[in-house]
N, C-alpha and C positions, 0 to 999 in steps of 0.2 A: 504494500500500500504506499502510496505517495501522498503524504500529507501537505496541508499549505504550507507550512514552514519550510519543509523540505524544497518545494517550489520557489519560494521566496528566496530561500539561501542560494540555491542553484542559480537562480537569475541573478543574484549579487555577485555570480563568480565563486563561489564555494563548492568544493567537491564534497559530496554526500557519501560518507564511508561508514561502514558497519565494522567496528575493530575486531567482533569475533570472526569474521571472515579473513583474519590476517594473523600470520604467526606473529610472535612477539618480535621476532628482528624486523619484520616488515612494519608492524605499528611504531616500533622505535624510529625509523625512517620517517614514516609519515609525520610523526608528531615534532620532528626534528626539522621538518622541512615547512612545517605549518607556519602562517602569518598570524592566524587567527583561528580557535577552535571555540564551537558553539556545541555543548553536549548537555544531554540531560545528566541531571545527579545521578551517580552510580560508579561502579567499580572502574569502567573503563575510562572514566575523568583520571584515574591514578595516572595514566600516561602522559598526562600534562607534565609530569617531572622531565619528560624529554625533549619539552619545548625549549627553544632559544630564550635567554633571559630579555625581558621587556616586549615579549610577545605577549597577545591577548587571550585569556580565556573567558567564555560567556557560560556560565553555568544557569541551566534551567532548572527550578527547584519548585515543588510543589508547596504551597502556603503554610501547610503544617510540619515541613521538615525542617528541624531546627539544628541539624548537623552541619558544621562550617568545616568540615575537614579539608575540603577542595580550595576554600578560601586560605587555610593555613598552609596548605602545599603550594600554592601559588605564591604565597609571600616568601616561603622558604626558598623557592627556585627563582624569586625577581620576576615574576610574571604578572601583567596587568589584568587585575581580576575584576569581573562584573558578574552580576548575578540578576536573574528576572524570577520573581514569584509568579508562579502559575496557577490558575485554578484547577481543580480535581474535579473527578466523578464522585467524591466524598469517601472514596476508600483511604486506608492509610496510605502514607507518601511511598512505603514500599511497594505497594500494589497499585498504585493509582493510574488512570489515564490522566495525562495533565492535556490544558488548552494553554496553546502559547498565545499571546496577545502579539500579533504579529507588528502592529506598529510601535508597540512598546520595544520590541526585539530590535525593529530597524534603527531606532532610535539610540541603542546601546552599540550598534554596530558602526 
């Protein structure tokens, strides 16, 4: 499924990737070459540690998610960190479907 945020990002020149489709070595290369990463809160964002200093990561977070581990990781690796709180379907943030406010995401990019 292609969602509207994926289409918007692709139209802005972003490459849409699913890290689970890549080996660890390939993930390291992808993130080290990235100028900016936009991703949903989750284990895949751990790979931001392979980004070059001063590049930007935007974390999409469920509103009820009060874990700031990727903010801390971004600070540790001297990355520019931004986040967008997203509405959910009411499930716990661990299982929720999130709705990304496209206009707000564009303003962060």
